[in-house]
PAKOLDREN-595985 format. One record per residue: residue number from 1; x, y, z of N, C-alpha, C, O, CB in turn. Coordinates in pm, whole numbers, plus 50000, padded with zeros to 5 digits. Glycine has a CB too. Example, Ala and Ser with C-alpha at 12.3 -4.5 7.8 and 13.67 -1.06 7.14 Angstrom:
BEGIN
    i    npx    npy    npz   capx   capy   capz    cpx    cpy    cpz    opx    opy    opz   cbpx   cbpy   cbpz
    1  51319  49431  50780  51230  49550  50780  51320  49670  50780  51424  49668  50846  51131  49553  50905
    2  51285  49775  50708  51367  49894  50714  51290  50003  50787  51341  50114  50804  51408  49940  50572
END
This chain:
BEGIN
    i    npx    npy    npz   capx   capy   capz    cpx    cpy    cpz    opx    opy    opz   cbpx   cbpy   cbpz
    1  60482  33200  30534  60442  33366  30546  60333  33412  30440  60330  33368  30325  60583  33469  30515
    2  60249  33499  30488  60128  33533  30413  60202  33608  30289  60298  33682  30271  60010  33631  30505
    3  60075  33530  30198  60127  33573  30074  59962  33607  30006  59852  33559  30031  60238  33437  29987
    4  59999  33693  29931  59880  33795  29814  59870  33806  29693  59957  33874  29638  59883  33923  29815
    5  59806  33771  29642  59766  33728  29496  59651  33769  29409  59542  33714  29418  59748  33604  29498
    6  59675  33868  29325  59514  33924  29253  59554  33959  29102  59619  34050  29050  59436  34095  29340
    7  59496  33863  29063  59463  33826  28939  59338  33888  28909  59235  33839  28955  59461  33685  28924
    8  59330  34033  28806  59231  34108  28805  59121  34071  28683  59002  34104  28671  59288  34242  28801
    9  59214  33984  28592  59121  33883  28486  59075  33774  28514  59001  33725  28428  59176  33842  28379
   10  59102  33688  28651  58990  33642  28717  58936  33695  28848  58827  33695  28905  59012  33522  28733
   11  59006  33720  28862  58983  33803  29035  59069  33712  29154  59053  33725  29276  58774  33797  29098
   12  59129  33650  29111  59218  33570  29231  59236  33637  29359  59245  33760  29359  59367  33542  29186
   13  59243  33573  29467  59276  33644  29574  59294  33512  29641  59201  33432  29656  59175  33757  29632
   14  59489  33481  29704  59494  33368  29737  59622  33435  29864  59719  33508  29839  59524  33248  29600
   15  59584  33386  29985  59602  33457  30108  59666  33360  30170  59647  33254  30110  59481  33511  30180
   16  59738  33346  30269  59754  33217  30333  59758  33255  30497  59796  33369  30521  59899  33137  30275
   17  59722  33172  30611  59665  33197  30708  59746  33117  30813  59811  33034  30750  59529  33175  30692
   18  59769  33106  30939  59820  33055  31022  59752  33004  31138  59738  33102  31211  59896  33121  31042
   19  59705  32906  31191  59657  32886  31305  59658  32955  31441  59772  32987  31475  59689  32799  31315
   20  59552  32989  31536  59565  33022  31653  59505  32920  31779  59401  32853  31782  59511  33147  31648
   21  59588  32934  31855  59533  32828  31942  59517  32907  32066  59599  32999  32076  59626  32694  31960
   22  59418  32892  32180  59418  32962  32298  59372  32839  32371  59311  32740  32330  59330  33100  32307
   23  59434  32885  32531  59452  32810  32614  59389  32904  32774  59412  33019  32814  59612  32765  32592
   24  59329  32825  32815  59250  32905  32902  59263  32795  33051  59229  32682  33083  59074  32935  32827
   25  59354  32945  33129  59417  32890  33277  59302  32844  33415  59196  32906  33427  59521  33034  33339
   26  59325  32773  33476  59274  32747  33603  59370  32838  33730  59492  32841  33746  59279  32575  33619
   27  59245  32914  33818  59298  32995  33928  59240  32937  33997  59126  32890  33995  59290  33131  33943
   28  59386  32939  34123  59286  32851  34259  59363  32968  34385  59467  33034  34393  59343  32604  34297
   29  59228  32943  34479  59289  33034  34575  59394  32951  34698  59390  32828  34700  59154  33115  34647
   30  59463  33008  34773  59524  32913  34887  59441  32890  35008  59373  32978  35062  59656  32970  34942
   31  59449  32770  35045  59345  32706  35140  59475  32746  35298  59596  32732  35319  59296  32481  35084
   32  59334  32807  35383  59351  32910  35454  59312  32788  35639  59200  32738  35644  59219  33068  35383
   33  59366  32772  35706  59385  32709  35886  59379  32800  36001  59440  32906  36007  59537  32644  35918
   34  59323  32765  36068  59303  32798  36174  59393  32789  36285  59338  32727  36377  59216  32752  36190
   35  59531  32833  36318  59631  32750  36353  59603  32748  36504  59690  32704  36579  59776  32798  36306
   36  59495  32790  36549  59449  32762  36757  59376  32665  36709  59416  32559  36756  59337  32900  36886
   37  59283  32652  36634  59199  32555  36653  59245  32411  36584  59176  32313  36611  59073  32607  36605
   38  59350  32397  36504  59406  32277  36494  59484  32246  36567  59488  32124  36545  59448  32253  36406
   39  59612  32281  36704  59671  32294  36817  59576  32269  36915  59613  32174  36984  59732  32410  36828
   40  59455  32320  36954  59361  32323  36999  59290  32150  36963  59319  32057  37038  59300  32456  36948
   41  59244  32140  36902  59176  32070  36821  59061  32062  36858  59020  31948  36883  59218  31965  36797
   42  58969  32175  36877  58850  32227  36841  58765  32264  36686  58838  32278  36588  58867  32326  36904
   43  58681  32273  36676  58646  32318  36585  58573  32162  36497  58580  32043  36530  58771  32406  36531
   44  58532  32201  36426  58500  32054  36307  58596  32082  36147  58702  32137  36118  58274  32053  36249
   45  58504  32020  36085  58611  31951  35970  58603  32090  35883  58699  32097  35806  58548  31779  35867
   46  58504  32216  35875  58480  32304  35815  58582  32435  35834  58591  32528  35754  58356  32316  35842
   47  58654  32421  35953  58776  32492  35969  58942  32422  35902  59048  32482  35917  58777  32508  36132
   48  58933  32326  35851  59037  32292  35789  58978  32286  35633  59029  32212  35548  59099  32160  35853
   49  58885  32356  35611  58879  32362  35503  58825  32521  35450  58766  32596  35528  58807  32248  35473
   50  58856  32561  35299  58894  32704  35284  58740  32767  35272  58651  32709  35210  59002  32734  35140
   51  58726  32860  35322  58550  32918  35338  58605  32991  35217  58514  32970  35136  58468  33030  35505
   52  58689  33059  35158  58707  33104  35065  58658  33075  34915  58586  33117  34824  58799  33102  35082
   53  58750  32969  34956  58732  32873  34800  58580  32851  34737  58492  32786  34793  58790  32698  34827
   54  58570  32905  34634  58455  32808  34554  58436  32725  34464  58536  32655  34452  58387  32849  34512
   55  58349  32696  34387  58367  32611  34255  58460  32709  34139  58454  32826  34101  58195  32570  34187
   56  58537  32602  34112  58660  32603  33998  58597  32598  33873  58604  32492  33811  58766  32474  34004
   57  58531  32705  33818  58457  32744  33642  58579  32758  33564  58684  32822  33581  58351  32917  33619
   58  58529  32670  33462  58597  32650  33343  58524  32734  33294  58407  32758  33322  58612  32524  33277
   59  58652  32825  33153  58592  32961  33087  58563  32819  32962  58607  32704  32964  58727  33148  33046
   60  58478  32885  32866  58445  32847  32776  58553  32879  32688  58601  32992  32694  58332  32883  32754
   61  58608  32777  32591  58703  32855  32522  58609  32840  32388  58523  32754  32365  58874  32795  32520
   62  58654  32955  32304  58583  32953  32145  58683  33007  32082  58730  33116  32117  58438  33042  32110
   63  58735  32928  31965  58794  32875  31870  58724  32967  31760  58604  32945  31742  58780  32719  31867
   64  58783  33066  31686  58732  33139  31599  58750  33038  31453  58815  32937  31427  58808  33288  31606
   65  58673  33108  31392  58651  33005  31307  58797  33077  31176  58813  33199  31171  58445  32997  31251
   66  58868  33002  31104  59041  33034  31097  58983  32958  30929  58925  32850  30916  59205  32921  31251
   67  59022  33055  30820  58976  32968  30663  59105  32931  30633  59204  33001  30655  58898  33064  30515
   68  59105  32828  30586  59183  32766  30485  59151  32810  30331  59054  32878  30296  59165  32618  30502
   69  59246  32759  30251  59297  32811  30073  59365  32704  30037  59433  32642  30120  59413  32958  30045
   70  59354  32661  29889  59414  32563  29873  59480  32656  29722  59439  32770  29700  59318  32411  29875
   71  59570  32596  29641  59625  32682  29532  59552  32647  29449  59470  32556  29462  59759  32677  29490
   72  59578  32738  29316  59471  32687  29197  59571  32590  29146  59694  32596  29140  59407  32812  29067
   73  59449  32465  29096  59512  32382  29054  59537  32401  28880  59477  32476  28803  59447  32266  29106
   74  59674  32280  28848  59713  32333  28739  59645  32356  28629  59666  32446  28547  59791  32284  28710
   75  59528  32240  28626  59432  32305  28501  59301  32251  28596  59280  32144  28653  59452  32223  28298
   76  59204  32409  28581  59091  32400  28697  58986  32347  28572  58985  32384  28454  59041  32576  28800
   77  58924  32277  28620  58786  32223  28542  58685  32165  28688  58689  32080  28777  58835  32060  28405
   78  58596  32278  28637  58489  32301  28727  58351  32267  28698  58314  32231  28587  58489  32423  28755
   79  58261  32281  28818  58098  32316  28779  58082  32418  28864  58162  32458  28949  57975  32196  28805
   80  57925  32479  28825  57881  32581  28882  57714  32557  28943  57605  32515  28904  57903  32692  28776
   81  57786  32620  29075  57633  32589  29227  57612  32752  29212  57684  32851  29217  57700  32514  29469
   82  57492  32727  29196  57410  32830  29218  57418  32866  29381  57500  32803  29448  57266  32790  29163
   83  57336  32962  29443  57356  32962  29597  57192  32871  29623  57168  32885  29743  57373  33162  29681
   84  57114  32814  29577  57006  32766  29571  57038  32623  29614  57002  32552  29708  56944  32790  29446
   85  57131  32608  29497  57189  32470  29523  57265  32419  29656  57238  32326  29732  57279  32454  29422
   86  57378  32523  29657  57462  32523  29761  57396  32544  29918  57451  32505  30020  57560  32628  29726
   87  57304  32594  29914  57212  32622  30009  57125  32487  30075  57093  32474  30193  57122  32724  29940
   88  57097  32391  29960  57010  32269  29982  57147  32133  30002  57210  32112  29898  56883  32245  29819
   89  57184  32057  30116  57255  31938  30133  57235  31853  30071  57333  31785  30042  57255  31893  30224
   90  57112  31816  30024  57057  31680  30001  57097  31724  29828  57145  31634  29758  56861  31639  30064
   91  57086  31797  29795  57129  31813  29642  57251  31857  29593  57286  31825  29479  57053  31894  29582
   92  57339  31947  29684  57475  31967  29680  57567  31887  29648  57667  31888  29576  57508  31999  29769
   93  57456  31745  29784  57612  31652  29769  57637  31599  29664  57751  31556  29646  57635  31534  29853
   94  57539  31588  29565  57504  31493  29503  57665  31586  29351  57734  31519  29274  57279  31479  29481
   95  57668  31713  29362  57748  31754  29241  57862  31737  29362  57946  31652  29330  57714  31924  29143
   96  57879  31781  29457  57988  31716  29514  58075  31610  29481  58196  31608  29458  57955  31686  29599
   97  57974  31508  29484  58028  31354  29471  58061  31331  29300  58122  31236  29249  57889  31229  29533
   98  58012  31428  29246  58042  31389  29094  58194  31480  29050  58270  31443  28961  57887  31444  28982
   99  58210  31579  29120  58334  31660  29100  58461  31510  29212  58564  31458  29168  58301  31885  29196
  100  58411  31490  29322  58481  31373  29393  58577  31238  29352  58678  31185  29398  58384  31324  29445
  101  58431  31201  29173  58428  31091  29105  58514  31103  28965  58556  31005  28902  58286  31059  29086
  102  58530  31229  28931  58541  31284  28817  58669  31357  28780  58617  31463  28817  58442  31359  28808
  103  58752  31384  28753  58848  31471  28685  58813  31595  28694  58886  31671  28630  58866  31445  28554
  104  58703  31657  28769  58707  31781  28819  58761  31796  28945  58793  31711  29028  58593  31829  28818
  105  58769  31924  28948  58849  31985  29088  58799  32121  29143  58840  32177  29245  59012  32012  29056
  106  58711  32161  29065  58679  32293  29146  58521  32332  29108  58473  32321  28995  58794  32428  29099
  107  58448  32381  29234  58296  32414  29242  58335  32591  29270  58408  32652  29349  58192  32311  29396
  108  58219  32641  29129  58189  32780  29168  58051  32793  29204  57958  32722  29166  58220  32876  29060
  109  58048  32901  29289  57938  32900  29406  57902  33077  29400  57982  33170  29395  58016  32832  29588
  110  57748  33080  29405  57779  33218  29385  57771  33270  29521  57732  33196  29611  57687  33292  29285
  111  57815  33438  29554  57825  33507  29609  57724  33608  29616  57688  33677  29712  57916  33525  29590
  112  57688  33605  29513  57604  33737  29495  57585  33724  29347  57685  33730  29275  57682  33889  29544
  113  57405  33698  29271  57374  33676  29188  57329  33746  29149  57315  33848  29216  57343  33612  29181
  114  57259  33737  28979  57185  33839  28934  57095  33907  28984  57073  34020  28941  57144  33814  28858
  115  56993  33831  29131  56906  33919  29192  56960  34029  29279  56892  34126  29314  56823  33846  29264
  116  57096  34006  29315  57181  34098  29412  57181  34039  29552  57253  34092  29637  57119  34252  29420
  117  57129  33965  29574  57144  33898  29684  57244  33824  29754  57274  33715  29706  57079  33842  29676
  118  57303  33863  29861  57421  33842  29891  57422  33680  29977  57386  33681  30095  57469  33977  29972
  119  57453  33579  29929  57414  33456  29994  57451  33349  30130  57432  33231  30161  57430  33398  29905
  120  57519  33480  30193  57567  33421  30337  57600  33535  30410  57610  33642  30351  57697  33318  30336
  121  57622  33528  30554  57669  33599  30642  57817  33621  30600  57909  33538  30602  57645  33539  30771
  122  57819  33693  30580  57956  33800  30543  58070  33845  30668  58182  33892  30650  57883  33961  30491
  123  58012  33816  30780  58055  33881  30891  58073  34047  30924  58083  34110  31030  58164  33824  30902
  124  58072  34081  30797  58095  34251  30780  57961  34338  30811  57870  34352  30728  58140  34291  30610
  125  57961  34392  30935  57828  34439  31023  57824  34574  30816  57713  34559  30767  57881  34553  31288
  126  57851  34604  30788  57844  34667  30681  57774  34625  30592  57706  34702  30523  57936  34684  30641
  127  57776  34480  30574  57737  34390  30467  57595  34290  30497  57498  34269  30424  57870  34300  30442
  128  57627  34239  30631  57481  34174  30652  57359  34211  30648  57260  34141  30667  57467  34134  30743
  129  57365  34338  30621  57177  34382  30587  57171  34343  30473  57052  34325  30448  57110  34554  30585
  130  57253  34311  30358  57220  34302  30221  57137  34145  30209  57201  34062  30145  57371  34319  30122
  131  57066  34121  30239  57007  33980  30238  56985  33976  30092  57053  33923  30004  56864  33952  30333
  132  56890  34035  30086  56821  34000  29977  56701  33875  29905  56657  33782  29973  56913  34000  29927
  133  56664  33898  29761  56544  33839  29797  56610  33669  29763  56567  33573  29827  56393  33907  29696
  134  56696  33658  29675  56690  33499  29660  56757  33394  29795  56740  33395  29916  56785  33467  29514
  135  56830  33316  29711  56824  33186  29797  56991  33197  29915  57103  33225  29874  56825  33019  29657
  136  56969  33178  29996  57076  33179  30113  57184  33055  30164  57162  32954  30096  56995  33205  30229
  137  57234  33044  30209  57313  32941  30220  57391  32993  30370  57478  33078  30386  57410  32919  30074
  138  57325  32909  30463  57355  32898  30644  57498  32875  30656  57580  32955  30701  57271  32755  30736
  139  57514  32787  30623  57673  32716  30680  57805  32730  30565  57904  32664  30598  57650  32519  30709
  140  57811  32774  30489  57879  32833  30368  58018  32850  30458  58094  32770  30402  57801  32992  30291
  141  58069  32893  30533  58190  32884  30609  58208  32722  30571  58258  32668  30473  58176  32931  30785
  142  58162  32682  30659  58160  32541  30675  58170  32431  30569  58217  32319  30583  58056  32520  30733
  143  58099  32504  30425  58057  32358  30353  58186  32403  30274  58241  32311  30213  57878  32323  30257
  144  58255  32556  30261  58365  32569  30164  58483  32491  30276  58544  32406  30210  58399  32758  30107
  145  58522  32492  30390  58624  32435  30471  58611  32267  30442  58712  32198  30444  58600  32482  30638
  146  58462  32200  30409  58481  32074  30399  58542  32029  30227  58625  31944  30196  58333  32012  30446
  147  58456  32131  30135  58555  32101  30030  58677  32075  29996  58725  31991  29920  58555  32153  29984
  148  58735  32187  30084  58879  32167  30056  58952  32090  30175  59070  32117  30194  58949  32310  30032
  149  58903  32018  30238  58922  31896  30282  58941  31758  30225  59005  31662  30267  58847  31890  30340
  150  58870  31772  30122  58834  31713  29953  58922  31746  29848  58916  31720  29728  58697  31769  29889
  151  59023  31823  29927  59085  31855  29789  59042  31934  29679  59118  31959  29585  59100  31757  29734
  152  58865  31996  29687  58827  32088  29603  58822  32233  29577  58762  32302  29659  58752  32065  29599
  153  58885  32299  29459  58922  32430  29482  58783  32556  29486  58722  32551  29380  59032  32456  29357
  154  58749  32618  29542  58662  32674  29582  58663  32854  29518  58729  32951  29556  58675  32640  29732
  155  58555  32839  29404  58536  32999  29322  58421  33070  29385  58311  33016  29375  58496  32990  29142
  156  58429  33174  29442  58296  33256  29452  58309  33358  29340  58404  33426  29300  58273  33334  29605
  157  58165  33345  29297  58087  33437  29177  58028  33549  29252  57962  33539  29355  57958  33353  29087
  158  58055  33646  29192  57966  33790  29212  57975  33880  29114  58070  33944  29069  58003  33873  29332
  159  57819  33873  29078  57779  33957  28961  57777  34103  29038  57727  34136  29145  57619  33906  28886
  160  57860  34187  28927  57884  34346  28994  57789  34448  28940  57694  34457  29018  58039  34410  28960
  161  57781  34494  28881  57704  34581  28834  57526  34578  28796  57440  34665  28806  57777  34601  28736
  162  57521  34449  28753  57408  34425  28741  57323  34380  28890  57344  34273  28948  57414  34334  28636
  163  57257  34448  28921  57210  34433  29097  57065  34475  29128  57053  34539  29232  57306  34543  29204
  164  56963  34453  29065  56834  34474  29094  56816  34578  29237  56779  34694  29255  56769  34324  29109
  165  56858  34475  29318  56850  34471  29499  56886  34617  29520  56805  34708  29537  56980  34351  29597
  166  57059  34627  29517  57127  34742  29546  57070  34816  29507  57038  34906  29586  57236  34762  29515
  167  57026  34825  29380  56987  34939  29312  56822  34974  29370  56784  35076  29312  57002  34906  29139
  168  56736  34932  29446  56635  34980  29555  56631  35022  29600  56544  35103  29633  56594  34959  29616
  169  56780  34983  29657  56810  35039  29808  56892  35186  29832  56913  35266  29922  56905  34924  29882
  170  56925  35164  29684  57068  35314  29626  56970  35361  29503  57001  35310  29395  57292  35238  29535
  171  56888  35424  29500  56866  35410  29327  56912  35548  29264  56891  35607  29158  56684  35384  29276
  172  56996  35573  29399  57069  35730  29379  57219  35690  29255  57260  35766  29166  57149  35806  29588
  173  57263  35572  29284  57358  35501  29210  57374  35419  29078  57469  35371  29018  57385  35437  29277
  174  57172  35427  29050  57162  35312  28916  57118  35403  28796  57067  35515  28799  57029  35168  28939
  175  57156  35309  28674  57112  35365  28547  56979  35424  28549  56885  35351  28581  57115  35266  28445
  176  56952  35586  28511  56851  35600  28492  56799  35644  28351  56877  35664  28258  56829  35661  28579
  177  56651  35659  28338  56574  35715  28178  56667  35855  28163  56718  35921  28253  56355  35766  28188
  178  56670  35873  28038  56722  35968  28012  56570  36077  28029  56573  36187  28084  56809  35946  27872
  179  56474  36027  27980  56368  36135  27936  56300  36138  28095  56223  36233  28106  56245  36079  27783
  180  56309  36076  28188  56303  36116  28329  56353  36039  28448  56311  35942  28512  56182  36135  28354
  181  56477  36132  28455  56562  36078  28539  56491  36072  28671  56548  36164  28731  56687  36150  28541
  182  56394  36019  28763  56321  36005  28846  56311  35835  28840  56313  35760  28938  56202  36096  28824
  183  56304  35809  28748  56283  35663  28698  56402  35575  28668  56489  35610  28587  56207  35666  28573
  184  56405  35455  28736  56535  35369  28693  56513  35300  28572  56403  35247  28562  56579  35260  28796
  185  56583  35289  28491  56618  35239  28377  56631  35135  28360  56740  35099  28403  56694  35271  28338
  186  56542  35011  28289  56557  34802  28316  56583  34871  28139  56571  34974  28074  56347  34626  28390
  187  56645  34665  28122  56640  34644  28045  56539  34538  27992  56455  34501  28074  56732  34645  28041
  188  56532  34463  27823  56409  34421  27806  56374  34327  27891  56266  34269  27876  56388  34384  27691
  189  56472  34291  28012  56468  34138  28069  56349  34219  28195  56262  34163  28262  56671  34043  28141
  190  56389  34370  28192  56330  34401  28332  56418  34451  28440  56397  34525  28537  56270  34283  28386
  191  56539  34379  28387  56693  34438  28489  56747  34522  28569  56697  34614  28503  56775  34464  28447
  192  56797  34572  28641  56812  34742  28701  56969  34725  28684  57027  34621  28714  56747  34793  28902
  193  57032  34840  28630  57166  34804  28657  57271  34949  28762  57231  35066  28769  57231  34771  28481
  194  57377  34907  28816  57402  34992  28895  57491  35076  28824  57591  35016  28786  57442  34943  29010
  195  57484  35240  28783  57630  35290  28679  57788  35262  28737  57859  35299  28830  57628  35479  28657
  196  57795  35164  28613  57976  35135  28665  58036  35226  28748  58096  35213  28855  58087  35138  28544
  197  58008  35335  28670  58116  35466  28756  58094  35509  28887  58144  35618  28917  58110  35611  28690
  198  57999  35417  29017  57968  35499  29103  58067  35415  29206  58096  35295  29205  57805  35523  29128
  199  58103  35504  29281  58280  35426  29302  58199  35352  29491  58258  35274  29566  58501  35628  29325
  200  58065  35410  29513  58069  35329  29642  57992  35197  29638  57957  35125  29731  58012  35412  29756
  201  57971  35182  29477  57938  35040  29419  58115  34981  29492  58146  34937  29603  57904  35036  29189
  202  58175  35002  29398  58340  34973  29411  58372  34956  29554  58438  34858  29588  58438  35101  29352
  203  58343  35019  29617  58374  34988  29797  58297  34818  29840  58347  34720  29894  58263  35151  29921
  204  58180  34840  29795  58078  34784  29803  58147  34594  29805  58151  34502  29887  57975  34851  29670
  205  58198  34623  29627  58240  34515  29544  58350  34456  29648  58389  34341  29666  58299  34565  29385
  206  58391  34604  29723  58602  34512  29772  58517  34448  29864  58497  34328  29847  58800  34631  29873
  207  58452  34519  29979  58457  34431  30089  58377  34328  30121  58379  34279  30234  58454  34489  30178
  208  58259  34261  29977  58187  34175  29975  58321  34075  29965  58326  33981  30044  58069  34186  29870
  209  58440  34095  29859  58562  34044  29797  58623  33972  29933  58654  33853  29945  58665  34173  29721
  210  58633  34081  30035  58742  34049  30149  58656  33995  30220  58709  33907  30287  58828  34162  30225
  211  58552  34003  30239  58449  33896  30362  58493  33773  30309  58567  33692  30363  58245  33902  30361
  212  58414  33764  30140  58398  33617  30086  58555  33521  30113  58572  33405  30150  58356  33632  29898
  213  58658  33636  30074  58815  33520  30120  58814  33513  30238  58894  33426  30271  58983  33564  30089
  214  58776  33551  30309  58829  33552  30482  58736  33407  30554  58752  33334  30651  58762  33747  30586
  215  58628  33419  30438  58552  33301  30473  58621  33170  30383  58612  33080  30466  58383  33330  30435
  216  58664  33128  30302  58751  33034  30298  58758  33044  30102  58820  32960  30038  58689  32876  30393
  217  58690  33152  30041  58665  33118  29899  58895  33151  29869  58983  33230  29904  58493  33277  29793
  218  58881  33044  29797  58984  33044  29696  59040  33171  29590  59145  33234  29578  58936  32945  29619
  219  58964  33169  29552  58906  33276  29440  58795  33375  29372  58696  33306  29398  58910  33234  29377
  220  58764  33440  29332  58694  33569  29361  58655  33617  29214  58719  33711  29167  58794  33682  29447
  221  58542  33551  29132  58516  33560  28989  58425  33700  28954  58307  33669  28972  58435  33417  28942
  222  58434  33828  28916  58350  33888  28925  58318  33836  28754  58378  33770  28670  58377  34036  28987
  223  58145  33933  28765  58089  33902  28644  58027  34014  28644  58025  34092  28738  58012  33780  28624
  224  57954  34034  28505  57910  34138  28489  57945  34266  28506  57875  34360  28543  57843  34127  28525
  225  58056  34263  28478  58158  34369  28432  58169  34476  28385  58279  34522  28353  58212  34347  28376
  226  58029  34556  28364  57999  34567  28174  57876  34709  28212  57801  34722  28309  57887  34352  28062
  227  57891  34781  28117  57744  34852  28073  57638  34771  28085  57654  34658  28129  57733  34899  27930
  228  57500  34821  28042  57395  34702  27995  57451  34716  27808  57546  34770  27750  57171  34756  28038
  229  57333  34636  27770  57373  34626  27632  57294  34613  27578  57333  34609  27461  57445  34550  27590
  230  57130  34596  27583  57022  34606  27567  56903  34667  27600  56901  34716  27712  57016  34547  27572
  231  56830  34675  27551  56696  34754  27621  56702  34876  27537  56777  34878  27439  56706  34796  27803
  232  56632  34976  27568  56619  35115  27494  56749  35177  27521  56756  35198  27642  56493  35213  27547
  233  56814  35201  27482  56994  35243  27494  57017  35392  27440  57124  35448  27465  57107  35128  27379
  234  56905  35463  27356  56896  35588  27372  56807  35664  27475  56784  35785  27473  56869  35621  27264
  235  56754  35560  27579  56712  35663  27725  56759  35633  27835  56700  35642  27942  56572  35671  27769
  236  56892  35588  27813  56979  35591  27937  57047  35713  27988  57093  35807  27921  57080  35503  27918
  237  57047  35697  28124  57159  35820  28179  57210  35762  28275  57160  35694  28364  57108  35967  28232
  238  57364  35806  28243  57440  35768  28427  57490  35851  28524  57607  35889  28522  57566  35691  28431
  239  57441  35871  28577  57494  35967  28696  57620  36016  28710  57659  36130  28733  57483  35912  28812
  240  57696  35883  28688  57796  35891  28760  57948  35908  28622  58047  35981  28629  57784  35740  28873
  241  57911  35816  28517  57963  35772  28417  57965  35930  28335  58069  35994  28317  57879  35637  28356
  242  57848  35969  28297  57794  36062  28176  57855  36156  28130  57830  36204  28020  57690  36122  28194
  243  57964  36205  28222  58090  36290  28151  58207  36237  28111  58276  36306  28036  58140  36385  28229
  244  58254  36104  28150  58321  36041  28087  58310  35956  27947  58402  35918  27874  58345  35992  28164
  245  58186  35941  27932  58116  35827  27796  58097  35987  27689  58132  35982  27571  57888  35705  27855
  246  58039  36121  27751  58012  36197  27627  58136  36268  27593  58159  36281  27473  57894  36297  27641
  247  58203  36306  27662  58383  36303  27664  58435  36193  27535  58473  36223  27422  58454  36224  27850
  248  58425  36108  27575  58486  36004  27403  58411  35898  27423  58413  35814  27513  58678  35935  27377
  249  58327  35915  27303  58222  35830  27294  58242  35745  27219  58147  35691  27164  58120  35875  27268
  250  58368  35708  27193  58434  35567  27149  58528  35478  27239  58586  35379  27194  58517  35595  27031
  251  58540  35522  27375  58673  35483  27481  58603  35528  27573  58674  35514  27672  58836  35552  27473
  252  58477  35589  27614  58466  35659  27743  58403  35547  27836  58442  35553  27953  58370  35802  27734
  253  58294  35422  27800  58283  35387  27869  58396  35241  27932  58381  35184  28041  58169  35397  27841
  254  58502  35210  27830  58602  35170  27835  58687  35234  27916  58779  35155  27937  58633  35157  27736
  255  58706  35336  27972  58777  35392  28063  58732  35385  28213  58787  35338  28312  58788  35514  28022
  256  58593  35460  28189  58506  35401  28368  58561  35239  28409  58611  35210  28517  58272  35377  28345
  257  58536  35135  28283  58605  35011  28371  58752  34998  28361  58813  34896  28392  58552  34867  28325
  258  58797  35090  28323  58942  35046  28349  58986  35142  28450  59106  35136  28479  59041  35049  28217
  259  58905  35241  28518  58915  35265  28649  58907  35197  28763  58968  35203  28869  58856  35328  28665
  260  58793  35111  28708  58744  35040  28869  58829  34895  28856  58832  34814  28949  58528  35003  28892
  261  58910  34868  28706  59023  34777  28771  59164  34772  28874  59230  34694  28943  59063  34743  28683
  262  59157  34926  28825  59271  35024  28849  59236  35034  29027  59332  35047  29103  59254  35197  28740
  263  59126  35028  29071  59067  35052  29248  59053  34917  29245  59029  34929  29365  58902  35154  29301
  264  59042  34777  29221  59067  34655  29249  59196  34633  29288  59224  34571  29391  59036  34582  29155
  265  59279  34681  29211  59425  34654  29214  59503  34750  29300  59621  34781  29283  59482  34659  29074
  266  59416  34796  29405  59515  34905  29504  59454  34833  29624  59487  34866  29738  59486  35109  29499
END
């Protein structure tokens, strides 16, 4: 029976799926005979053949990808693999070998990194347009499945509100400068953030997480679930969180993040 577990502290998603099998039947048409030709002995061999029977065509069988999942190890011991490493078989194979030959049992792979790039085609038409400028993994599903066959637990890492790519696509969701709300605020490293109170971003993260689980990831690790912490903090404007923050300067930001976690739990 399918099970679902969600642990907000580290973003576990564990489900079970059955395998589907499909079969394609063959269809035959009856052979027709002309009884007069048979009795009279007239005609040729074509009279005894079905003139309506064509070549039997075998329908191509397409078996859909069905993700497999592993239970969480009793003690998780893992290594982190960037999308660039995961997308380069000659490099990632060395890391996989390291896990196989040691007490390690887990690999963490970037699904969405600090640049906002989604590392693989999730399969959701609402997400597949968000490629981003970073590295991609063309065979992510097959790679994750191969790790499962080796008994390796796979965690997908998603940076949440630090997302320069999505901020540029949807600047209305991003943190702005208080002095000029037409300008996107940047931290000391020049990184742009999404306002943590933007519910459209919450939906984006939920869709990406579900699609990643369906691709085979055993667990989703959410990173950067926070407000910006450096840069010119006196010149920041949050288009969605501002009201809650001003209403409670001590815990307003915490309430916004609590609402986000509650949304994930739903």
